[in-house]
N, C-alpha and C positions, 0 to 999 in steps of 0.2 A: 349411590356411591359404589364404586368398584374397588375392592380391596385385593391387591395382588400379593400372593403368598408363596414363600419357599419353605418346603418341609425337609429338614435335614435329619435323617433317621426315619425309616419307614417300616418298622417292625409291626408288632401287634397293635401298639397304641396308635401309630401313624395310620395304619390301614383302617382301624376302627374310627379314627377321626375323619378319614376320607369318607367312609360310609355314612357317618353322621352328617357331614356336609352335604352329601347327595340327598339324604332323606329330609334334610331341613332346608333345602334350596328354595322351595316355594315359600316356606314360612319366612325365611330371611328376606326375600324380595318383597313380600306383602307386608310383613310386620315391621321390618327394619329398614326397608329400602336399600338393602345391601346385597351385592353380588360378589361372591368370593371366587377369585380365579387363582388356581394353583399354577405357577409358572415354572417351578423347579421341584424335583424330588430326588433326594440322594439316599441310596441304600448302601449298606456296607459290602454286600457280596452279590447283589442281584441286579446290578446296573443302575444308572442314574439318568435323569432327564432334565433338560433345560429348554425353555421355549419362550418366544416372544408373545405367544397367545396361550389361552387357557388349555391346560392338559386335560385330556379326557380321563377323569378319575375312574369312571366305570370300566374303561378299557384297561387301565393300569391294574385295578384290583382283579380283574378277570385273568390277566396275564400272570399275576403273582400267585394265583391259586395252584395248589398241588405242586409247589416247588418251582414254578415258572420264574422267568427273569424278564428284565426290561432291555436286555442287550441288543435286541433287534426291533425296538419299538418304532424306529424310523428316524427322521432328521433330528428329533429331540434327544436322541441317545447321546450321552457324553461320557468321556472317561475322566473328566475333571474331578479333582478332589473337592470335598465339601466347601472349603474356603474359596476355591476358584469359582464354584457354582454361586456362592453367596455374592462374590464380587462382580460376577458377570450378569447375573439375572436382574431384572427390573422390578423386583418385588418391593412392596411397601413394608412387609412384615415377614420375619423369619421365625419359624417354629422349630425348636431344637428338641429332638426326641431320641437322641442317641443313648446308648446304655451307660450306666454309671461306671466310672473309673474311680475306685475308692482310693487309689494312690494319690491322685492330685486333681481330679476333676477334669482332666484334659482328655480329648481335644475339644470337649463341649465348651469350655471356657473360651478357647480361641475362636470357635464358631460364633459365639455370642459377641465377642469383641469385634470380629470382622463385620458382623451385621450392623452393630452400633456405628462403627466407622463409616459404613455405607449409608447411614441415616435411616436404618430400618428400625421399626418397633420389634420387640422380641418377646416371644412366649416360650417357656421351657417347662417340660415335665421331668427333666433330668435334675436330680437333687444335687449332683456334684458341684455345679457352678455356684449354687447358693450356699453350699456347705463349705466350699473352699475359697470363694472369691466374691461374696455377696457385696461387700462395701465398695470394692473396686468397680464392679460391674454397675452397681447402682449409681455411683458417682459419674461413671462414663456416660450412662444413659441420660442422666440429668444434664450433663454438660452439652450433650448433643440434642437435647430436647426431644428424646424419644422415650417410649414406654418399655418397661421391663416387668413382665408378669410371670408368675410361677406357682399358681395354685395347685397344679397337679403334682408337685414334688413331694407332698406329704398327704397321706390319707386320701389318695385318689381324688375324687371330685368333691369331697367334703369341704365346705368353705371355712378354712381356718384363717388364712391371711386376710381374705376379704372380710371375714366376720370382724376381725379386730379393726381393720382399716375403715370399714364402712359403718359399723354399728356400735363400736366402743370408743367413741371420741373422748379423749381426756382420761381414759383408763390406762393405768400403767400395769404391764404384765410383770409380776414379781417372781413367777416361777411357772414351770411346766412339768407335767407328768403324763406319760402316755404309753399305751400298747400300740406300737407303730409298725411292727413287722408281722405280716400275715402268716408267713411260713412258720416261724418259730412258735407263734400262738397256736397254729393248727397242729404242729408236732406235739406240743405239750398237751393239747387236748386229747390227741390220739393216745399218748402215753398214759394219760389218766384212765383210759379204757383198757390198759393192759399191754399195748404194743410197745416194743422196744424202740429206742431211738432210730435204729437202722430201718426198722419196719415202717415207722411213722414218716421218716424222710422219703422212703420209697413210695409211700402212698401219696404224699404231697407232690412228688414228681409225676406220678401217674395221673393225678388230677390236674396237672399243669400249674400248680401253685408254686412249686419250687423249680429252680433251674437245674440243669445237669450237674453243675457244681453249686451246691446249696450253702457253701461256706460263708458267703456274705451275710446270709440270713442267720444261720446257726451260730456263727461266731460273733454276732451282734454288730457287724459293720453297717448293715443297712439301717438299723435303728440308730446307730451312732451318727450316720450321715443325716438322718431325718431330724434328730434332736438338735444337731448343730445348725441345720438350716433354720429351724424354728427359733433357736436362741439368737442367731445372727440377726434375723429380721425383727422378731418381736421383743427381744430384750437388749438389743444393741451390742450383743457379744461380737467379738471379732476373732473367731477361732476356727479350727478345722476338726474333722473327725479324729485326727491323730491325738488330739488333746483330751478326748473323752476317756474317762475311767470306765473301761469296757470289759464286761464279762458276758459271754454268750451262754447258750444252753447246752453246748456240746458235752459237758461233763455231767449233765443231769441224767439220772438213771430211773428206771421204773420203780426201784425201791424208794428213791427220794420222793417220787410222786405219790407213792402209796403211803408213806409216812405223813406227808402233807394232808392227804385225803383223810387219814385216820384222825388228824388233829382238826378236821373241819376247815382245812385250808386248800388253796390252789396255788400252784407255782406259775408265775407269769413273768415274762421278760419285760421289764419296765424301764423306759428311758426317762430321764429327768434333767431339769435344769433349774438351778437356784443360785442365789447370791451367797458368797462366802468370802469374807475378808476383802470385800470390795470388788470381787471378780465373779463372773458367771462360771459356775462349776457344772460340768456335765457328767452324767453317769448312765450307763446301761448295765443292768444286772438282773438276774432272776431273783424274784422276791416271793415270799409266801404271803398271801393276802387272805383275809376272811370275808364272810358274807356281808359285812358292813362296808366293805370297800366298793367304790363306784365301778371298779373294773371286774367285779365278781362274775358278772354275766357276759363278759366279753370273751366269747369262745369261738373256736373254729378260725375262720379267716377274718373275723370282725376286728375292728380296732377302735381306739378311743383316745381322747386327749382331754386333760384337765388344764384349764387356764387359771392360774392363781393371780387375782387382780387386787388392786388397792381399793377400788370403789364398788366392785360388783361381787366380791368374794370369789368363790370357786365356781367356775363354769365348766361343765363336762359335756363334750359332744361325742356322740357314739355313731359309728358306721357299721352296719350289719351286712356281712357277706358281700363285700364289693367285688366287682368284676372289671374287665377291661373297658367296658362302656363308661364306667364312672370316671376313669382316668381320662378317656377321650373327651368326656363332658367337661372336665376341668379345663382342657385346652380350648374347647368351644366357648365356655363361659369367659375365659380370659380374653378371647378374641372379641366377644361382644362388649366387654368392659373397655377394651382398648379402643374400639370404634367409638363408643360413647364418649370417652375422654378426648379423642381426636375431634369429634364434633363439638364438644364443649370447650375445646382449647385448653384442657387441663392436663397435668402430668400425674 
């Protein structure tokens, strides 16, 4: 089977996914009978490509090293905007890897709609579309008979959505609680060691954990988007990050952390979802937790999520020190599951 793919957004995750495809090409052919051909790549500022034949990913990655561009790649080079690339390429599947827009989830939502309209299956690691328009996109995909998968939107490659879908049939998710933002968790951990907020953020930036503008993390927006995506999919909520009762860690001081430590506590930024007056209520807030809490050992860039269920009680899944490879793997695993569903004729 040949699977033709368009990749919209080709930053760190997109490039790591390309490396993963190259390293797993023989395995895919031998174990899965699958050959993945990338026909289009769209970058925000370093050029875009569209081709009738498979693009040489090794060449693309080499050209993008050390600040290179794709603007002189050859006949595949295009100035088309992403939606134009989606509409003109002959891909079977579109992978959406652009960055989060916390205002409204766009233009990623439009990219996904365009792909669905073209009859493409879709994989995204961008949490915006699932946080802002999950039900609309899900219904569009179902009406067109295509797949929409998004495991990489929360907790990197940790199987959360697939865990519930594949292994908890008949289980109702009653609530969610998690440490979902690596940057804020790292910063709080550093402050526990005596660093100021400013110093801790600077260290996170130096390590490549935090962006140049860390406000999405520190102000709780990233965690808000993730808990919204989780609640929309797993609890049937139909809401957006704007509805989250949100408080970040920006006002936490070293003194606050020291007081918590003296009490045998840790401060953690915790996102939660639960039912209240017939509606799903979402919160993001710094809380003091003790050693009895399942998140006590979730330090540094690690994350964790507790699923509160009706039949299996509380299930906590823990991810220790994830990197970019784990997010790329989420896209890879979604690709394999999509191919499996295509072959089985299921959605």
